[in-house]
Structures are given as C-alpha cells and as structure tokens.
N, C-alpha and C positions, 0 to 999 in steps of 0.2 A: 154417842159416835152416828155420824150420820153416813147412810150409804150412799151417792152416787154416781153412776156408772161405772163400777167398780172400783172406785174410789172411796176412800175412807175418809170421812174429814172427822177433826176434830172441834169441839166448841172449846177457844179460849176465851178467859178473860182479860179485857183491856183497861185499865185505868186511864184516864184523861184528865191530866190536874193542869190547870191554870196557874197563871199568876199574875196578878193585877197588882199595881203599885202606883201610887202619886204621893208628892207633895207637898204638905199643907203646912202652912204658917202658924203656929198656935204663941198667944203671948202668955207666958205663967211668969212665976217666980222660981219656979227650978226644974229640971227634966223632969222629975217623979208625977209632979204637976202638970207639965204640959202632956204625958203620958196620959194621964187621966183622964185629959179634958178632950184629947183625940177619941179616946175609947168609947166618953161618951157621948162625944158629937158624931161618929162614926156609928154607935147603938140607934142613936136615935134620928139617922138618917140624914143628919146634917154634912154630915159628908158621906158622899156614892160614889162608889169607884165602878166607871163604865167599862165596856169590850176596848174602848179607844186606850186604855189603860194596862192591856195585856202586854207586859213583858216577856212571858218565856209559855211554853206549853210543851209537855211532856208525855208521849204514852208509853206506858208501860205493863209488861203483860205481869199476870198476879198469878205466880206458882204455885201449883196443887202442891199440896202436901202429900 
C-alpha cells in the first residue's frame, strides 16, 4: 500500500489480453494436415499476425488469494 495525501492506494495487477486473428488458405489432403501445415508456417514465421489483425482486447483484474 502507498500513502499519498492521507489516501491509501492499493496496487493492482491488471492482465491485458489481445486477440489477433487472420484467415489463411492452406492446401492439404485433410483438416489435420491443414492444421499441421498452418502451425508449421506460423512457427517458421511464414504466417505473421500484425496489430491490424487485432479483433479483441480484454482487461482483467488478477485477484489476490
């Protein structure tokens, strides 16, 4: 706690969560292969998500135990 001008201020932890989304087309024989290809492409940075791909932002208070 921090005292300033007779006020007691508490410290809070705030979690900021950004959700990025982008649709990509993947050629594959089945869904599983398409998912694996997309994951590999993302990990090797062939697919990159940018701030313009942001679809949601949430601010959550992290509760004390």
